C-alpha positions as CSV (number, residue, x, y, z in Angstrom):
1,M,-14.2,6.9,-25.1
2,K,-11.9,4.2,-26.6
3,T,-11.3,1.0,-24.6
4,A,-7.4,1.7,-24.8
5,D,-7.9,5.0,-23.1
6,V,-9.2,3.4,-19.9
7,G,-7.7,-0.1,-20.0
8,S,-9.3,-3.4,-19.8
9,V,-8.7,-6.8,-18.1
10,P,-6.6,-9.1,-20.1
11,L,-8.4,-12.5,-20.8
12,P,-5.6,-14.7,-19.5
13,F,-5.8,-13.1,-16.2
14,F,-9.6,-13.5,-16.0
15,L,-9.4,-17.2,-17.0
16,T,-6.7,-17.9,-14.2
17,D,-8.0,-15.6,-11.5
18,H,-9.8,-18.3,-9.5
19,A,-7.1,-20.8,-9.9
20,R,-4.4,-18.3,-8.7
21,S,-6.7,-17.3,-5.7
22,L,-6.9,-21.0,-4.7
23,M,-3.2,-21.2,-4.8
24,T,-2.8,-18.1,-2.7
25,F,-5.2,-19.6,-0.2
26,G,-2.9,-22.7,-0.1
27,C,0.0,-20.4,0.9
28,L,-1.8,-18.8,3.6
29,A,-1.2,-21.3,6.4
30,A,2.5,-21.2,5.7
31,A,2.5,-17.4,5.9
32,L,0.6,-17.1,9.4
33,P,3.7,-17.3,11.5
34,I,5.1,-14.1,9.6
35,L,1.6,-12.5,9.6
36,A,1.4,-12.9,13.4
37,R,4.3,-10.3,13.6
38,A,2.5,-7.5,11.8
39,P,1.7,-4.4,13.7
40,R,-1.1,-5.0,16.2
41,G,-4.3,-3.2,16.8
42,D,-5.7,-1.6,19.9
43,G,-9.3,-2.9,19.7
44,R,-10.7,-0.1,17.5
45,P,-13.6,-1.0,15.3
46,V,-13.4,-2.2,11.7
47,I,-15.9,-3.3,9.2
48,V,-15.0,-5.6,6.3
49,L,-17.4,-5.1,3.3
50,P,-17.6,-7.9,0.7
51,G,-17.5,-7.8,-3.1
52,L,-20.2,-8.3,-5.6
53,G,-21.8,-11.7,-5.1
54,A,-20.3,-12.5,-1.9
55,G,-21.2,-12.0,1.7
56,D,-19.5,-12.0,5.2
57,L,-18.3,-15.7,4.7
58,S,-15.9,-14.4,2.0
59,T,-14.3,-12.0,4.3
60,R,-13.9,-14.3,7.4
61,P,-10.3,-15.2,6.8
62,L,-9.3,-11.6,6.8
63,R,-11.7,-10.6,9.8
64,S,-10.3,-13.6,11.8
65,Y,-6.8,-12.6,11.1
66,L,-7.4,-9.0,12.1
67,Q,-9.1,-10.2,15.2
68,S,-6.2,-12.3,16.1
69,I,-3.8,-9.2,16.2
70,G,-6.1,-7.0,18.2
71,H,-8.7,-5.5,16.0
72,E,-12.4,-5.4,16.6
73,A,-13.2,-6.6,13.1
74,S,-16.8,-7.4,12.0
75,G,-18.7,-8.1,8.8
76,W,-21.2,-5.8,7.2
77,G,-24.2,-7.8,8.2
78,L,-26.2,-7.1,5.1
79,G,-26.2,-10.5,3.4
80,I,-24.9,-11.1,0.0
81,N,-23.8,-8.0,-2.0
82,L,-26.1,-7.9,-4.7
83,G,-24.9,-4.5,-5.8
84,P,-26.3,-0.9,-4.9
85,T,-29.6,-2.0,-3.5
86,R,-31.7,0.2,-1.4
87,K,-31.0,-2.2,1.5
88,V,-27.2,-1.6,1.1
89,L,-27.4,2.2,0.3
90,N,-29.7,2.9,3.2
91,G,-28.2,0.4,5.6
92,I,-24.4,0.8,5.6
93,T,-24.2,4.3,7.0
94,P,-26.4,3.7,10.1
95,I,-24.4,0.5,10.8
96,V,-21.2,2.6,10.8
97,E,-22.5,5.4,12.8
98,E,-23.9,3.1,15.4
99,L,-20.6,1.1,15.7
100,A,-18.8,4.4,15.9
101,A,-21.1,5.6,18.8
102,L,-20.8,2.3,20.5
103,H,-17.0,2.3,20.6
104,D,-16.7,6.1,20.9
105,S,-14.2,5.9,18.1
106,P,-14.5,6.3,14.2
107,V,-14.6,3.0,12.2
108,A,-12.1,1.8,9.7
109,L,-13.8,0.5,6.6
110,V,-12.1,-2.2,4.5
111,G,-13.9,-2.9,1.3
112,W,-13.2,-5.7,-1.2
113,S,-14.1,-4.7,-4.8
114,L,-17.7,-3.2,-4.9
115,G,-17.5,-3.3,-1.1
116,G,-14.7,-0.7,-1.4
117,V,-16.9,1.7,-3.6
118,F,-19.6,1.5,-0.9
119,A,-17.0,2.1,1.9
120,R,-15.8,5.3,0.1
121,A,-19.4,6.5,-0.4
122,V,-20.1,6.1,3.3
123,A,-16.9,7.9,4.1
124,R,-18.1,10.9,2.1
125,Q,-21.5,10.8,3.8
126,V,-20.2,10.6,7.5
127,P,-16.5,11.4,7.5
128,E,-16.6,11.9,11.2
129,A,-17.6,8.3,11.7
130,V,-14.9,6.8,9.6
131,S,-11.2,6.8,10.6
132,Q,-9.9,5.5,7.2
133,V,-10.9,3.5,4.1
134,I,-8.8,0.6,2.7
135,T,-10.0,-0.8,-0.6
136,L,-9.0,-4.1,-2.2
137,G,-9.2,-4.1,-5.9
138,S,-12.1,-1.6,-5.9
139,P,-13.0,0.2,-9.0
140,F,-14.0,3.5,-7.6
141,R,-12.7,5.3,-10.6
142,F,-14.8,3.1,-13.1
143,E,-15.6,4.7,-16.3
144,H,-16.1,2.1,-18.9
145,P,-17.6,-1.4,-19.0
146,H,-14.5,-3.0,-20.3
147,Q,-12.8,-2.2,-17.0
148,A,-14.6,-5.0,-15.2
149,R,-15.2,-8.6,-16.4
150,S,-17.9,-8.8,-13.7
151,I,-20.2,-6.1,-15.5
152,K,-22.5,-8.9,-17.0
153,I,-23.3,-10.2,-13.4
154,Y,-23.8,-6.7,-12.2
155,N,-26.2,-5.9,-15.0
156,R,-28.2,-9.1,-14.4
157,L,-28.7,-8.0,-10.8
158,S,-29.8,-4.5,-11.9
159,P,-33.5,-5.2,-11.2
160,F,-32.6,-5.4,-7.6
161,H,-30.7,-2.0,-7.6
162,A,-31.8,1.5,-6.5
163,P,-32.6,4.0,-9.3
164,E,-29.6,5.3,-11.1
165,H,-29.8,8.9,-9.4
166,E,-29.3,7.2,-6.1
167,L,-26.2,5.1,-7.0
168,P,-22.6,6.1,-5.8
169,E,-20.8,8.2,-8.3
170,S,-17.3,7.4,-9.7
171,D,-14.6,9.2,-7.9
172,I,-13.5,10.8,-11.2
173,R,-16.4,13.2,-10.7
174,L,-15.9,13.8,-7.0
175,P,-13.5,15.7,-4.8
176,V,-10.9,14.0,-2.8
177,L,-12.0,11.5,-0.1
178,P,-12.3,13.4,3.2
179,V,-10.6,10.7,5.1
180,P,-7.2,8.8,4.9
181,A,-7.4,6.1,2.2
182,S,-5.2,3.2,0.9
183,S,-6.1,1.6,-2.3
184,I,-4.6,-1.9,-2.5
185,Y,-4.6,-3.0,-6.2
186,S,-2.9,-5.5,-8.5
187,R,-2.0,-5.5,-12.2
188,L,-2.6,-9.2,-12.3
189,D,-6.3,-8.6,-11.2
190,G,-8.4,-10.7,-13.4
191,I,-11.8,-9.1,-12.8
192,V,-11.3,-5.4,-12.5
193,D,-8.7,-3.2,-14.4
194,W,-6.2,-1.9,-12.0
195,R,-6.3,1.6,-13.5
196,S,-9.9,2.1,-12.2
197,C,-8.5,1.3,-8.6
198,I,-5.9,3.8,-8.1
199,D,-6.1,7.2,-6.4
200,H,-4.4,10.5,-6.4
201,V,-1.5,10.4,-3.9
202,D,-1.1,13.1,-1.4
203,S,-0.4,13.4,2.5
204,S,-3.4,11.2,3.4
205,H,-4.1,9.0,0.3
206,E,-1.9,6.2,-1.2
207,N,-1.9,3.3,-3.5
208,I,-0.2,-0.1,-2.6
209,Q,0.4,-2.5,-5.3
210,V,0.6,-6.3,-4.8
211,W,0.7,-9.4,-7.0
212,A,-2.8,-10.6,-5.9
213,S,-5.6,-12.1,-8.0
214,H,-9.0,-10.4,-7.7
215,L,-10.6,-13.3,-5.9
216,G,-7.6,-13.8,-3.6
217,Y,-7.4,-10.2,-2.1
218,G,-9.2,-11.5,1.1
219,H,-6.6,-14.2,1.9
220,D,-3.5,-12.9,0.2
221,P,-0.8,-12.8,2.8
222,T,0.8,-9.6,1.3
223,V,-2.6,-8.0,1.3
224,M,-3.3,-9.0,4.9
225,W,-0.1,-7.7,6.1
226,A,-0.7,-4.3,4.4
227,V,-4.3,-4.1,5.9
228,A,-2.9,-4.9,9.3
229,D,-0.2,-2.3,9.0
230,R,-2.6,0.5,7.9
231,L,-5.0,-0.4,10.5
232,A,-2.5,-0.4,13.4
233,Q,-1.6,3.4,12.9
234,P,-2.5,5.4,16.0
235,A,-5.3,7.7,15.4
236,G,-4.5,11.0,13.7
237,T,-0.9,9.9,12.8
238,W,-1.4,8.4,9.3
239,Q,1.7,7.9,7.3
240,P,2.3,6.3,3.9
241,F,2.9,2.3,3.8
242,V,6.4,1.2,4.0
243,P,6.8,-2.5,3.0
244,P,8.5,-4.8,5.5
245,Q,12.2,-5.2,4.5
246,I,11.8,-9.1,4.4
247,A,9.1,-8.7,1.7
248,E,9.9,-5.7,-0.3
249,L,9.6,-7.7,-3.6
250,A,6.1,-8.6,-2.7
251,F,5.1,-4.9,-2.9
252,P,6.0,-3.4,-6.4
253,S,6.3,0.3,-6.8
254,P,2.8,1.7,-6.7
255,H,1.2,3.8,-9.6
256,A,-0.3,7.2,-9.1
257,L,-2.8,9.2,-11.1
258,S,-1.1,12.1,-13.2
259,A,-2.2,15.5,-12.0
């Protein structure tokens, strides 16, 4: 398959991704008064899964924010995300099931990059324990190495990974996710090609476009608002995301896969 058929990450976006994420972090304090007005949670459980090479420290800003508006948000507790290790593949699902049993409520999964791929895999394994999945720049439809600038790091970590037949499959070869899902993505993503991050759209699956960098998803104010809005929906009443009137320009019209 030709690279042009699947898309790739432009080099300028890759080279500036880290700097843009730092700029976004610098804007976060100014945005907190507005973020405090986002729809509030009711104490239902949420797990935030980090991206490749990151751990729970990277998701602390997002988790702290979600906790401040009423969500029972926690990290995944599995250390640094080294990729699809057996520790991860065998460990996430029991954590989700135990938390769902503890709260007597299904768990919402928020996954950043590779963490979102794992979140969707868990939702396929135990859909009864998962209320919804929200992915942040997650290449769950990955099909070509050119779609991820992080592929070299991923390959270097491959000695730690489970055998290939145990790895999560790309959603390209799988049926629709059995739980509601929101894919938050950016065409300015400097690590992952946005086309690998979008889903088919139907009555319980959507795509939400933002202007974030890849390394900035976890502290970008627009992303944080969208995550809060999605998590605040009452159980069993999922509706598509509607941007707040005051910030409509921060949420460009989303893309969708052609039928």
